[in-house]
N, CA and C atoms as a LAMMPS dump frame, in Angstrom:
ITEM: TIMESTEP
0
ITEM: NUMBER OF ATOMS
708
ITEM: BOX BOUNDS ff ff ff
-5.0000000000000000e+02 5.0000000000000000e+02
-5.0000000000000000e+02 5.0000000000000000e+02
-5.0000000000000000e+02 5.0000000000000000e+02
ITEM: ATOMS id mol type element x y z
1 1 1 N 0.853 -1.196 0
2 1 2 C 0 0 0
3 1 3 C 0.885 1.24 0
4 2 1 N 0.583 2.204 -0.851
5 2 2 C 1.4 3.407 -0.937
6 2 3 C 1.137 4.311 0.249
7 3 1 N 2.103 5.221 0.502
8 3 2 C 1.963 6.167 1.602
9 3 3 C 0.737 7.042 1.395
10 4 1 N 0.494 7.471 0.15
11 4 2 C -0.653 8.334 -0.132
12 4 3 C -1.964 7.628 0.176
13 5 1 N -2.062 6.337 -0.191
14 5 2 C -3.288 5.587 0.069
15 5 3 C -3.499 5.412 1.563
16 6 1 N -2.417 5.108 2.301
17 6 2 C -2.541 4.947 3.746
18 6 3 C -3.074 6.22 4.388
19 7 1 N -2.611 7.37 3.918
20 7 2 C -3.046 8.625 4.517
21 7 3 C -4.492 8.951 4.181
22 8 1 N -5.09 8.243 3.22
23 8 2 C -6.507 8.427 2.946
24 8 3 C -7.366 7.852 4.063
25 9 1 N -6.783 6.982 4.883
26 9 2 C -7.566 6.301 5.912
27 9 3 C -6.986 6.418 7.314
28 10 1 N -5.652 6.437 7.433
29 10 2 C -5.018 6.281 8.741
30 10 3 C -3.859 7.246 8.921
31 11 1 N -3.785 7.837 10.11
32 11 2 C -2.621 8.624 10.513
33 11 3 C -1.766 7.75 11.421
34 12 1 N -0.593 7.362 10.932
35 12 2 C 0.306 6.504 11.706
36 12 3 C 1.246 7.386 12.525
37 13 1 N 1.144 7.252 13.838
38 13 2 C 1.836 8.139 14.769
39 13 3 C 2.963 7.371 15.459
40 14 1 N 4.2 7.737 15.173
41 14 2 C 5.344 7.126 15.846
42 14 3 C 5.441 7.684 17.261
43 15 1 N 5.566 6.782 18.243
44 15 2 C 5.635 7.196 19.644
45 15 3 C 6.25 6.067 20.46
46 16 1 N 6.509 6.339 21.724
47 16 2 C 7.138 5.358 22.61
48 16 3 C 6.084 4.626 23.425
49 17 1 N 6.312 3.346 23.64
50 17 2 C 5.401 2.531 24.435
51 17 3 C 5.955 2.405 25.853
52 18 1 N 5.831 3.492 26.605
53 18 2 C 6.303 3.512 27.988
54 18 3 C 5.409 4.461 28.782
55 19 1 N 5.385 4.327 30.1
56 19 2 C 4.532 5.208 30.904
57 19 3 C 5.206 6.547 31.184
58 20 1 N 4.584 7.633 30.754
59 20 2 C 5.093 8.975 31.027
60 20 3 C 3.917 9.924 31.235
61 21 1 N 3.112 9.676 32.282
62 21 2 C 1.981 10.562 32.536
63 21 3 C 2.466 11.961 32.917
64 22 1 N 1.72 13.005 32.576
65 22 2 C 0.402 13.013 31.935
66 22 3 C 0.459 13.046 30.413
67 23 1 N 1.626 12.739 29.841
68 23 2 C 1.778 12.81 28.386
69 23 3 C 1.211 11.575 27.701
70 24 1 N 1.568 10.396 28.215
71 24 2 C 1.059 9.156 27.632
72 24 3 C 1.313 7.992 28.575
73 25 1 N 0.375 7.059 28.592
74 25 2 C 0.515 5.797 29.316
75 25 3 C -0.681 4.926 28.961
76 26 1 N -0.568 3.626 29.258
77 26 2 C -1.647 2.683 28.989
78 26 3 C -2.292 2.237 30.296
79 27 1 N -3.608 2.005 30.237
80 27 2 C -4.281 1.436 31.394
81 27 3 C -4.189 -0.088 31.341
82 28 1 N -4.842 -0.76 32.297
83 28 2 C -4.725 -2.214 32.396
84 28 3 C -5.332 -2.937 31.199
85 29 1 N -6.156 -2.228 30.438
86 29 2 C -6.764 -2.825 29.246
87 29 3 C -5.989 -2.508 27.97
88 30 1 N -4.862 -1.799 28.121
89 30 2 C -4.043 -1.478 26.965
90 30 3 C -4.447 -0.217 26.237
91 31 1 N -5.436 0.52 26.774
92 31 2 C -5.857 1.764 26.119
93 31 3 C -4.9 2.884 26.507
94 32 1 N -4.492 3.673 25.531
95 32 2 C -3.495 4.716 25.759
96 32 3 C -4.174 6.046 26.078
97 33 1 N -3.72 6.669 27.146
98 33 2 C -4.253 7.943 27.611
99 33 3 C -3.172 9.018 27.516
100 34 1 N -3.55 10.259 27.838
101 34 2 C -2.58 11.33 27.995
102 34 3 C -2.701 12.441 26.972
103 35 1 N -2.017 13.538 27.269
104 35 2 C -2.095 14.731 26.428
105 35 3 C -1.632 14.463 25.006
106 36 1 N -0.434 13.902 24.848
107 36 2 C 0.076 13.692 23.493
108 36 3 C -0.795 12.707 22.717
109 37 1 N -1.279 11.681 23.392
110 37 2 C -2.151 10.715 22.724
111 37 3 C -3.419 11.391 22.234
112 38 1 N -4.011 12.226 23.076
113 38 2 C -5.235 12.916 22.681
114 38 3 C -4.978 13.955 21.592
115 39 1 N -3.802 14.589 21.613
116 39 2 C -3.455 15.517 20.528
117 39 3 C -3.388 14.763 19.203
118 40 1 N -2.764 13.592 19.214
119 40 2 C -2.673 12.787 17.989
120 40 3 C -4.062 12.419 17.481
121 41 1 N -4.935 11.988 18.38
122 41 2 C -6.292 11.602 17.968
123 41 3 C -7.08 12.805 17.458
124 42 1 N -6.901 13.956 18.105
125 42 2 C -7.602 15.162 17.678
126 42 3 C -7.15 15.586 16.284
127 43 1 N -5.844 15.575 16.042
128 43 2 C -5.336 15.965 14.728
129 43 3 C -5.792 14.98 13.656
130 44 1 N -5.775 13.693 13.98
131 44 2 C -6.253 12.696 13.019
132 44 3 C -7.705 12.972 12.649
133 45 1 N -8.516 13.311 13.644
134 45 2 C -9.922 13.621 13.385
135 45 3 C -10.058 14.829 12.461
136 46 1 N -9.254 15.86 12.708
137 46 2 C -9.295 17.052 11.858
138 46 3 C -8.868 16.733 10.428
139 47 1 N -7.969 15.763 10.292
140 47 2 C -7.481 15.364 8.968
141 47 3 C -8.387 14.332 8.304
142 48 1 N -9.428 13.915 9.014
143 48 2 C -10.348 12.924 8.473
144 48 3 C -9.772 11.521 8.445
145 49 1 N -8.9 11.216 9.411
146 49 2 C -8.199 9.938 9.433
147 49 3 C -8.421 9.21 10.752
148 50 1 N -8.22 7.905 10.731
149 50 2 C -8.164 7.111 11.945
150 50 3 C -6.74 7.184 12.505
151 51 1 N -6.591 6.895 13.793
152 51 2 C -5.28 6.954 14.439
153 51 3 C -4.709 5.556 14.618
154 52 1 N -3.459 5.38 14.202
155 52 2 C -2.725 4.143 14.472
156 52 3 C -1.423 4.517 15.175
157 53 1 N -1.193 3.957 16.355
158 53 2 C 0.026 4.225 17.105
159 53 3 C 1.097 3.217 16.706
160 54 1 N 2.257 3.731 16.305
161 54 2 C 3.373 2.892 15.858
162 54 3 C 4.478 3.009 16.902
163 55 1 N 4.62 1.989 17.731
164 55 2 C 5.547 2.073 18.856
165 55 3 C 6.979 1.782 18.419
166 56 1 N 7.884 2.653 18.87
167 56 2 C 9.309 2.512 18.591
168 56 3 C 10.09 2.899 19.836
169 57 1 N 11.285 2.311 19.998
170 57 2 C 12.199 2.806 21.018
171 57 3 C 12.647 4.211 20.642
172 58 1 N 13.019 4.992 21.645
173 58 2 C 13.381 6.392 21.427
174 58 3 C 14.457 6.539 20.35
175 59 1 N 15.457 5.67 20.385
176 59 2 C 16.573 5.768 19.44
177 59 3 C 16.157 5.464 18.009
178 60 1 N 15.003 4.826 17.831
179 60 2 C 14.551 4.431 16.494
180 60 3 C 13.528 5.392 15.901
181 61 1 N 13.213 6.478 16.604
182 61 2 C 12.179 7.392 16.123
183 61 3 C 12.459 7.888 14.699
184 62 1 N 13.619 8.486 14.496
185 62 2 C 13.896 9.121 13.205
186 62 3 C 14.205 8.113 12.104
187 63 1 N 14.919 7.018 12.389
188 63 2 C 15.035 5.975 11.362
189 63 3 C 13.675 5.435 10.923
190 64 1 N 12.75 5.266 11.865
191 64 2 C 11.415 4.78 11.51
192 64 3 C 10.674 5.801 10.66
193 65 1 N 10.817 7.079 10.993
194 65 2 C 10.179 8.133 10.204
195 65 3 C 10.754 8.15 8.792
196 66 1 N 12.068 8.054 8.673
197 66 2 C 12.717 8.042 7.359
198 66 3 C 12.31 6.828 6.535
199 67 1 N 12.034 5.715 7.218
200 67 2 C 11.668 4.475 6.525
201 67 3 C 10.17 4.401 6.222
202 68 1 N 9.46 5.513 6.433
203 68 2 C 8.019 5.583 6.153
204 68 3 C 7.201 4.597 6.989
205 69 1 N 7.686 4.306 8.2
206 69 2 C 6.922 3.438 9.092
207 69 3 C 5.841 4.213 9.84
208 70 1 N 5.867 5.525 9.724
209 70 2 C 4.846 6.374 10.309
210 70 3 C 4.733 7.656 9.511
211 71 1 N 3.609 8.348 9.683
212 71 2 C 3.374 9.602 8.965
213 71 3 C 3.867 10.81 9.743
214 72 1 N 3.808 10.708 11.069
215 72 2 C 4.299 11.77 11.935
216 72 3 C 4.988 11.136 13.135
217 73 1 N 5.847 11.905 13.768
218 73 2 C 6.454 11.537 15.046
219 73 3 C 5.953 12.535 16.073
220 74 1 N 5.147 12.047 17.014
221 74 2 C 4.573 12.915 18.042
222 74 3 C 4.848 12.26 19.386
223 75 1 N 6.001 12.627 19.973
224 75 2 C 6.389 11.984 21.229
225 75 3 C 7.547 12.741 21.874
226 76 1 N 7.241 13.806 22.588
227 76 2 C 8.236 14.476 23.408
228 76 3 C 9.424 15.038 22.665
229 77 1 N 9.193 15.567 21.459
230 77 2 C 10.307 16.062 20.658
231 77 3 C 10.444 17.577 20.774
232 78 1 N 11.285 18.002 21.727
233 78 2 C 11.638 19.409 21.775
234 78 3 C 12.355 19.787 20.489
235 79 1 N 11.996 20.929 19.927
236 79 2 C 12.551 21.334 18.63
237 79 3 C 13.952 21.9 18.841
238 80 1 N 14.941 21.239 18.262
239 80 2 C 16.335 21.674 18.384
240 80 3 C 16.969 21.702 17
241 81 1 N 18.1 22.377 16.889
242 81 2 C 18.811 22.415 15.609
243 81 3 C 19.199 21.008 15.174
244 82 1 N 19.62 20.184 16.127
245 82 2 C 19.995 18.812 15.774
246 82 3 C 18.801 18.058 15.203
247 83 1 N 17.659 18.132 15.869
248 83 2 C 16.491 17.393 15.385
249 83 3 C 15.974 17.965 14.071
250 84 1 N 16.144 19.271 13.861
251 84 2 C 15.727 19.859 12.581
252 84 3 C 16.623 19.397 11.438
253 85 1 N 17.792 18.853 11.759
254 85 2 C 18.629 18.26 10.711
255 85 3 C 18.123 16.876 10.319
256 86 1 N 17.266 16.283 11.166
257 86 2 C 16.745 14.942 10.92
258 86 3 C 15.358 14.947 10.301
259 87 1 N 14.576 16 10.56
260 87 2 C 13.187 16.044 10.107
261 87 3 C 12.725 17.492 10.068
262 88 1 N 11.584 17.719 9.436
263 88 2 C 10.929 19.022 9.497
264 88 3 C 9.948 19.012 10.666
265 89 1 N 9.658 20.196 11.199
266 89 2 C 8.798 20.287 12.373
267 89 3 C 7.638 21.242 12.137
268 90 1 N 6.515 20.883 12.742
269 90 2 C 5.358 21.766 12.757
270 90 3 C 5.581 22.887 13.768
271 91 1 N 4.624 23.787 13.806
272 91 2 C 4.561 24.739 14.903
273 91 3 C 4.395 23.957 16.208
274 92 1 N 4.72 24.542 17.35
275 92 2 C 4.643 23.792 18.612
276 92 3 C 3.212 23.492 19.045
277 93 1 N 3.052 22.338 19.687
278 93 2 C 1.786 21.964 20.313
279 93 3 C 1.912 21.973 21.838
280 94 1 N 3.134 22.24 22.338
281 94 2 C 3.381 22.296 23.779
282 94 3 C 4.656 23.092 24.02
283 95 1 N 4.763 23.662 25.214
284 95 2 C 5.969 24.371 25.646
285 95 3 C 6.203 23.996 27.11
286 96 1 N 7.418 23.501 27.414
287 96 2 C 7.702 23.047 28.769
288 96 3 C 9.061 23.549 29.245
289 97 1 N 9.176 23.717 30.558
290 97 2 C 10.468 23.934 31.191
291 97 3 C 11.125 22.577 31.437
292 98 1 N 12.358 22.615 31.926
293 98 2 C 13.084 21.391 32.248
294 98 3 C 13.396 21.36 33.739
295 99 1 N 13.651 20.163 34.248
296 99 2 C 13.929 20.01 35.672
297 99 3 C 15.008 18.955 35.88
298 100 1 N 15.579 18.975 37.066
299 100 2 C 16.628 18.021 37.447
300 100 3 C 16.093 17.144 38.568
301 101 1 N 16.154 15.832 38.358
302 101 2 C 15.672 14.875 39.362
303 101 3 C 16.839 14.283 40.134
304 102 1 N 16.644 14.154 41.451
305 102 2 C 17.652 13.594 42.347
306 102 3 C 16.972 12.614 43.301
307 103 1 N 17.767 11.918 44.082
308 103 2 C 17.221 11.133 45.182
309 103 3 C 16.834 12.079 46.313
310 104 1 N 15.693 11.824 46.9
311 104 2 C 15.229 12.68 47.99
312 104 3 C 16.261 12.689 49.125
313 105 1 N 16.57 13.861 49.595
314 105 2 C 17.564 14.012 50.649
315 105 3 C 18.904 14.505 50.149
316 106 1 N 19.165 14.355 48.832
317 106 2 C 20.411 14.89 48.277
318 106 3 C 20.371 16.417 48.315
319 107 1 N 21.509 17.019 48.571
320 107 2 C 21.571 18.473 48.743
321 107 3 C 21.947 19.169 47.434
322 108 1 N 21.088 19.018 46.438
323 108 2 C 21.269 19.707 45.158
324 108 3 C 20.107 20.676 44.998
325 109 1 N 20.435 21.964 44.884
326 109 2 C 19.393 22.977 44.764
327 109 3 C 19.616 23.908 43.578
328 110 1 N 20.854 23.955 43.074
329 110 2 C 21.202 24.835 41.958
330 110 3 C 22.189 24.106 41.051
331 111 1 N 22.428 24.616 39.838
332 111 2 C 23.441 23.999 38.974
333 111 3 C 24.818 23.932 39.622
334 112 1 N 25.145 24.891 40.477
335 112 2 C 26.458 24.886 41.128
336 112 3 C 26.65 23.652 42.005
337 113 1 N 25.554 23.082 42.492
338 113 2 C 25.641 21.896 43.342
339 113 3 C 25.927 20.625 42.545
340 114 1 N 25.937 20.73 41.211
341 114 2 C 26.18 19.561 40.364
342 114 3 C 27.637 19.43 39.927
343 115 1 N 28.496 20.313 40.393
344 115 2 C 29.919 20.231 40.043
345 115 3 C 30.472 18.867 40.459
346 116 1 N 31.081 18.176 39.496
347 116 2 C 31.667 16.871 39.764
348 116 3 C 30.677 15.731 39.823
349 117 1 N 29.396 16.012 39.652
350 117 2 C 28.373 14.966 39.734
351 117 3 C 28.008 14.453 38.345
352 118 1 N 27.529 13.214 38.31
353 118 2 C 27.143 12.563 37.058
354 118 3 C 25.67 12.862 36.774
355 119 1 N 25.43 13.51 35.636
356 119 2 C 24.081 13.97 35.296
357 119 3 C 23.644 13.306 33.992
358 120 1 N 22.577 12.536 34.055
359 120 2 C 22.08 11.827 32.89
360 120 3 C 21.057 12.629 32.11
361 121 1 N 20.886 12.262 30.849
362 121 2 C 19.846 12.818 29.98
363 121 3 C 19.827 11.981 28.704
364 122 1 N 18.737 12.079 27.961
365 122 2 C 18.653 11.375 26.683
366 122 3 C 19.646 11.993 25.705
367 123 1 N 20.404 11.16 25.03
368 123 2 C 21.427 11.629 24.096
369 123 3 C 20.815 12.501 23.004
370 124 1 N 21.528 13.565 22.642
371 124 2 C 21.147 14.463 21.546
372 124 3 C 19.801 15.15 21.766
373 125 1 N 19.419 15.309 23.028
374 125 2 C 18.153 15.972 23.35
375 125 3 C 18.42 17.37 23.893
376 126 1 N 17.362 18.171 23.972
377 126 2 C 17.484 19.467 24.626
378 126 3 C 17.818 19.293 26.101
379 127 1 N 17.344 18.191 26.696
380 127 2 C 17.692 17.904 28.089
381 127 3 C 19.196 17.711 28.239
382 128 1 N 19.822 17.017 27.283
383 128 2 C 21.271 16.846 27.332
384 128 3 C 21.98 18.184 27.124
385 129 1 N 21.443 19.025 26.25
386 129 2 C 22.045 20.345 26.045
387 129 3 C 22.038 21.148 27.342
388 130 1 N 20.95 21.027 28.113
389 130 2 C 20.905 21.719 29.398
390 130 3 C 21.935 21.12 30.354
391 131 1 N 22.012 19.79 30.415
392 131 2 C 22.997 19.146 31.292
393 131 3 C 24.411 19.592 30.937
394 132 1 N 24.688 19.707 29.648
395 132 2 C 26.025 20.112 29.204
396 132 3 C 26.331 21.564 29.558
397 133 1 N 25.291 22.345 29.853
398 133 2 C 25.508 23.743 30.235
399 133 3 C 25.883 23.894 31.708
400 134 1 N 25.707 22.835 32.498
401 134 2 C 26.056 22.895 33.915
402 134 3 C 27.577 22.782 34.058
403 135 1 N 28.184 23.745 34.681
404 135 2 C 29.637 23.812 34.774
405 135 3 C 30.218 22.629 35.544
406 136 1 N 31.162 21.936 34.898
407 136 2 C 31.974 20.891 35.542
408 136 3 C 31.175 19.71 36.073
409 137 1 N 30.001 19.453 35.504
410 137 2 C 29.347 18.188 35.821
411 137 3 C 29.785 17.151 34.785
412 138 1 N 29.513 15.894 35.046
413 138 2 C 29.876 14.801 34.142
414 138 3 C 28.589 14.31 33.489
415 139 1 N 28.422 14.565 32.207
416 139 2 C 27.179 14.177 31.545
417 139 3 C 27.213 12.701 31.162
418 140 1 N 26.071 12.054 31.33
419 140 2 C 25.93 10.627 31.031
420 140 3 C 24.767 10.467 30.06
421 141 1 N 25.047 10.218 28.764
422 141 2 C 23.966 10.088 27.788
423 141 3 C 23.279 8.724 27.861
424 142 1 N 21.968 8.737 27.707
425 142 2 C 21.18 7.511 27.605
426 142 3 C 20.672 7.421 26.171
427 143 1 N 20.999 6.322 25.503
428 143 2 C 20.771 6.221 24.062
429 143 3 C 19.299 6.116 23.695
430 144 1 N 18.479 5.608 24.595
431 144 2 C 17.067 5.444 24.275
432 144 3 C 16.787 4.231 23.42
433 145 1 N 17.671 3.224 23.475
434 145 2 C 17.479 2.03 22.658
435 145 3 C 16.811 0.89 23.423
436 146 1 N 16.291 1.192 24.618
437 146 2 C 15.523 0.209 25.375
438 146 3 C 14.041 0.55 25.266
439 147 1 N 13.206 -0.258 25.906
440 147 2 C 11.765 -0.007 25.857
441 147 3 C 11.344 1.171 26.725
442 148 1 N 12.201 1.583 27.676
443 148 2 C 11.79 2.611 28.638
444 148 3 C 13.001 3.426 29.071
445 149 1 N 13.336 4.455 28.301
446 149 2 C 14.531 5.242 28.612
447 149 3 C 14.357 6.028 29.906
448 150 1 N 13.137 6.491 30.197
449 150 2 C 12.911 7.179 31.467
450 150 3 C 13.141 6.223 32.628
451 151 1 N 12.614 5.014 32.5
452 151 2 C 12.838 4.006 33.529
453 151 3 C 14.31 3.682 33.7
454 152 1 N 15.053 3.689 32.591
455 152 2 C 16.496 3.43 32.663
456 152 3 C 17.194 4.498 33.502
457 153 1 N 16.805 5.754 33.321
458 153 2 C 17.445 6.834 34.076
459 153 3 C 17.081 6.754 35.553
460 154 1 N 15.828 6.431 35.837
461 154 2 C 15.415 6.285 37.236
462 154 3 C 16.185 5.145 37.899
463 155 1 N 16.314 4.014 37.204
464 155 2 C 17.054 2.875 37.762
465 155 3 C 18.517 3.237 38.009
466 156 1 N 19.117 3.966 37.066
467 156 2 C 20.52 4.364 37.227
468 156 3 C 20.688 5.301 38.416
469 157 1 N 19.724 6.197 38.61
470 157 2 C 19.77 7.105 39.754
471 157 3 C 19.665 6.323 41.056
472 158 1 N 18.736 5.403 41.119
473 158 2 C 18.539 4.616 42.342
474 158 3 C 19.719 3.691 42.624
475 159 1 N 20.391 3.249 41.562
476 159 2 C 21.53 2.343 41.723
477 159 3 C 22.834 3.081 41.998
478 160 1 N 22.802 4.415 41.988
479 160 2 C 24.005 5.188 42.238
480 160 3 C 24.926 5.308 41.043
481 161 1 N 24.429 4.96 39.849
482 161 2 C 25.254 5.069 38.648
483 161 3 C 25.295 6.501 38.122
484 162 1 N 24.279 7.287 38.448
485 162 2 C 24.27 8.723 38.182
486 162 3 C 23.788 9.418 39.448
487 163 1 N 24.045 10.72 39.53
488 163 2 C 23.642 11.492 40.71
489 163 3 C 22.378 12.311 40.469
490 164 1 N 22.031 12.495 39.201
491 164 2 C 20.857 13.29 38.836
492 164 3 C 20.564 13.033 37.364
493 165 1 N 19.377 13.413 36.931
494 165 2 C 19.123 13.415 35.491
495 165 3 C 18.165 14.541 35.139
496 166 1 N 18.236 14.949 33.876
497 166 2 C 17.444 16.07 33.371
498 166 3 C 16.347 15.546 32.46
499 167 1 N 15.151 16.063 32.643
500 167 2 C 14.064 15.797 31.708
501 167 3 C 13.098 16.975 31.796
502 168 1 N 12.028 16.911 31.025
503 168 2 C 11.066 18.006 31.038
504 168 3 C 10.228 17.95 32.306
505 169 1 N 9.898 19.121 32.827
506 169 2 C 9.228 19.173 34.128
507 169 3 C 7.912 18.412 34.13
508 170 1 N 7.208 18.423 33.003
509 170 2 C 5.909 17.761 32.95
510 170 3 C 6.031 16.265 33.204
511 171 1 N 7.155 15.668 32.818
512 171 2 C 7.359 14.235 33.028
513 171 3 C 7.885 13.922 34.421
514 172 1 N 8.574 14.891 35.046
515 172 2 C 9.198 14.625 36.341
516 172 3 C 8.279 14.904 37.525
517 173 1 N 7.299 15.776 37.352
518 173 2 C 6.4 16.086 38.472
519 173 3 C 5.702 14.83 39.002
520 174 1 N 5.148 13.956 38.14
521 174 2 C 4.547 12.727 38.678
522 174 3 C 5.566 11.82 39.365
523 175 1 N 6.789 11.742 38.822
524 175 2 C 7.824 10.904 39.434
525 175 3 C 8.195 11.4 40.826
526 176 1 N 8.139 12.713 41.02
527 176 2 C 8.522 13.292 42.306
528 176 3 C 7.552 12.919 43.423
529 177 1 N 6.429 12.299 43.065
530 177 2 C 5.495 11.825 44.084
531 177 3 C 5.972 10.525 44.726
532 178 1 N 6.985 9.875 44.103
533 178 2 C 7.528 8.654 44.691
534 178 3 C 8.404 9.013 45.891
535 179 1 N 8.425 8.139 46.878
536 179 2 C 9.013 8.468 48.178
537 179 3 C 10.494 8.806 48.109
538 180 1 N 11.222 8.2 47.168
539 180 2 C 12.675 8.371 47.159
540 180 3 C 13.175 9.343 46.103
541 181 1 N 12.271 9.988 45.36
542 181 2 C 12.672 10.881 44.275
543 181 3 C 12.21 12.305 44.548
544 182 1 N 12.978 13.272 44.041
545 182 2 C 12.625 14.68 44.243
546 182 3 C 13.159 15.513 43.086
547 183 1 N 12.508 16.629 42.821
548 183 2 C 13 17.594 41.84
549 183 3 C 13.923 18.568 42.559
550 184 1 N 15.169 18.634 42.099
551 184 2 C 16.152 19.518 42.73
552 184 3 C 15.86 20.976 42.406
553 185 1 N 15.652 21.257 41.115
554 185 2 C 15.308 22.613 40.684
555 185 3 C 14.768 22.545 39.261
556 186 1 N 14.095 23.6 38.871
557 186 2 C 13.528 23.711 37.524
558 186 3 C 14.235 24.832 36.779
559 187 1 N 14.534 24.585 35.508
560 187 2 C 15.16 25.596 34.649
561 187 3 C 14.096 26.143 33.698
562 188 1 N 13.864 27.453 33.687
563 188 2 C 12.796 28.04 32.867
564 188 3 C 13.189 28.145 31.392
565 189 1 N 13.364 26.995 30.745
566 189 2 C 13.866 26.974 29.37
567 189 3 C 12.783 27.172 28.317
568 190 1 N 11.524 26.895 28.673
569 190 2 C 10.405 27.081 27.742
570 190 3 C 10.693 26.444 26.378
571 191 1 N 11.011 25.163 26.401
572 191 2 C 11.286 24.429 25.168
573 191 3 C 9.992 24.159 24.402
574 192 1 N 10.026 24.436 23.114
575 192 2 C 8.873 24.176 22.257
576 192 3 C 8.933 22.749 21.727
577 193 1 N 7.819 22.038 21.841
578 193 2 C 7.705 20.682 21.305
579 193 3 C 6.908 20.727 20.011
580 194 1 N 7.41 20.022 18.994
581 194 2 C 6.721 19.989 17.713
582 194 3 C 6.543 18.571 17.2
583 195 1 N 5.784 18.458 16.137
584 195 2 C 5.546 17.18 15.467
585 195 3 C 6.547 17.061 14.323
586 196 1 N 7.276 15.959 14.292
587 196 2 C 8.287 15.749 13.256
588 196 3 C 7.66 15.093 12.029
589 197 1 N 8.049 15.613 10.863
590 197 2 C 7.594 15.113 9.563
591 197 3 C 8.836 14.773 8.74
592 198 1 N 8.797 13.677 8.026
593 198 2 C 9.929 13.324 7.168
594 198 3 C 10.225 14.464 6.203
595 199 1 N 11.501 14.758 6.019
596 199 2 C 11.903 15.844 5.129
597 199 3 C 11.44 15.582 3.695
598 200 1 N 11.216 16.677 2.97
599 200 2 C 10.833 16.569 1.569
600 200 3 C 9.352 16.39 1.332
601 201 1 N 8.514 16.721 2.322
602 201 2 C 7.066 16.577 2.188
603 201 3 C 6.371 17.886 2.574
604 202 1 N 6.62 18.968 1.844
605 202 2 C 6.074 20.271 2.243
606 202 3 C 4.55 20.316 2.271
607 203 1 N 3.894 19.623 1.355
608 203 2 C 2.427 19.649 1.339
609 203 3 C 1.859 18.947 2.568
610 204 1 N 2.455 17.824 2.949
611 204 2 C 2.006 17.094 4.136
612 204 3 C 2.291 17.903 5.401
613 205 1 N 3.455 18.533 5.473
614 205 2 C 3.787 19.39 6.607
615 205 3 C 2.768 20.521 6.734
616 206 1 N 2.417 21.141 5.61
617 206 2 C 1.449 22.236 5.631
618 206 3 C 0.073 21.749 6.082
619 207 1 N -0.289 20.535 5.674
620 207 2 C -1.59 19.982 6.05
621 207 3 C -1.671 19.731 7.554
622 208 1 N -0.614 19.169 8.123
623 208 2 C -0.597 18.921 9.568
624 208 3 C -0.568 20.247 10.328
625 209 1 N 0.214 21.199 9.833
626 209 2 C 0.26 22.518 10.467
627 209 3 C -1.108 23.19 10.449
628 210 1 N -1.833 23.046 9.346
629 210 2 C -3.159 23.645 9.253
630 210 3 C -4.103 23.032 10.28
631 211 1 N -4.044 21.71 10.435
632 211 2 C -4.884 21.041 11.432
633 211 3 C -4.535 21.522 12.835
634 212 1 N -3.246 21.709 13.087
635 212 2 C -2.811 22.186 14.398
636 212 3 C -3.276 23.622 14.635
637 213 1 N -3.208 24.447 13.613
638 213 2 C -3.707 25.823 13.736
639 213 3 C -5.199 25.835 14.048
640 214 1 N -5.938 24.929 13.426
641 214 2 C -7.384 24.874 13.634
642 214 3 C -7.736 24.499 15.071
643 215 1 N -7.016 23.531 15.649
644 215 2 C -7.364 23.114 17.011
645 215 3 C -6.902 24.141 18.039
646 216 1 N -5.905 24.938 17.688
647 216 2 C -5.542 26.056 18.563
648 216 3 C -6.619 27.131 18.513
649 217 1 N -7.052 27.477 17.305
650 217 2 C -8.038 28.543 17.142
651 217 3 C -9.386 28.172 17.747
652 218 1 N -9.751 26.906 17.683
653 218 2 C -11.051 26.456 18.192
654 218 3 C -11.086 26.31 19.706
655 219 1 N -9.907 26.308 20.334
656 219 2 C -9.837 26.088 21.774
657 219 3 C -9.754 24.624 22.16
658 220 1 N -9.78 23.725 21.171
659 220 2 C -9.747 22.29 21.482
660 220 3 C -8.404 21.862 22.075
661 221 1 N -7.314 22.45 21.583
662 221 2 C -6.007 22.108 22.142
663 221 3 C -5.918 22.577 23.593
664 222 1 N -6.426 23.76 23.862
665 222 2 C -6.426 24.281 25.231
666 222 3 C -7.228 23.376 26.159
667 223 1 N -8.343 22.854 25.672
668 223 2 C -9.158 21.952 26.484
669 223 3 C -8.375 20.698 26.866
670 224 1 N -7.618 20.148 25.91
671 224 2 C -6.814 18.961 26.213
672 224 3 C -5.719 19.296 27.219
673 225 1 N -5.083 20.444 27.036
674 225 2 C -4.03 20.868 27.967
675 225 3 C -4.589 20.958 29.389
676 226 1 N -5.72 21.611 29.531
677 226 2 C -6.299 21.807 30.86
678 226 3 C -6.857 20.513 31.44
679 227 1 N -7.237 19.581 30.581
680 227 2 C -7.698 18.273 31.049
681 227 3 C -6.561 17.496 31.695
682 228 1 N -5.395 17.476 31.037
683 228 2 C -4.298 16.622 31.486
684 228 3 C -3.275 17.342 32.346
685 229 1 N -3.16 18.663 32.191
686 229 2 C -2.123 19.412 32.913
687 229 3 C -2.708 20.699 33.494
688 230 1 N -3.705 20.577 34.359
689 230 2 C -4.424 21.765 34.84
690 230 3 C -3.569 22.73 35.654
691 231 1 N -2.45 22.262 36.194
692 231 2 C -1.617 23.147 37.011
693 231 3 C -0.59 23.918 36.185
694 232 1 N -0.445 23.576 34.904
695 232 2 C 0.517 24.263 34.04
696 232 3 C -0.198 25.298 33.18
697 233 1 N 0.425 26.447 33.014
698 233 2 C -0.159 27.519 32.206
699 233 3 C -0.191 27.104 30.741
700 234 1 N -1.349 27.273 30.106
701 234 2 C -1.462 26.993 28.671
702 234 3 C -0.626 28.018 27.909
703 235 1 N 0.271 27.576 27.015
704 235 2 C 1.273 28.493 26.461
705 235 3 C 0.889 29.231 25.184
706 236 1 N -0.316 28.982 24.641
707 236 2 C -0.642 29.591 23.342
708 236 3 C -1.82 30.561 23.446
């Protein structure tokens, strides 16, 4: 089946199959919930398509997009110069700050407290760029080639293999409810998240952008934001 024919019926959304509330997670029946999941379904509806979730490990996102295994990549992609070299991006559908997670009780409150400490983040991400900006810390990249890169970082922190890790605040706030984890501090980076489209498809990029503009103008995107993240200011 050609890509054009598939898009007549289905929007294939590349994403990760791991729990990261309030962005995405599955219930006991396998149904996927969360802000990003609902954004994908809303955009598919605007495009007149059904939604198909195509699960990939984090490290395989862009190879899968290049191989036409999905029509869009919608899964925690902060827009960076590096990622723009891999794909084209829509206008943002979310804007988030970043935070540093530590074990509860550790005395880390500012970047200066990370001198000499091992700080993890997903490789080639905006989170890693922030970690690299901390003076004299030791950055530890996580490739994202497992089923749960967030879980990998949490396990490494608990095992003493790293002293902290960086991720977006929206993903770390739920984790901070666990007894042994805490957010050391938040960096007001206001990273824009966009939907990645395989390069060389300007008409398809414009079509997805138009659908995104429509759900912003109608207030539907704001409704989803307030449903899943009521404590965070809607950024548009």
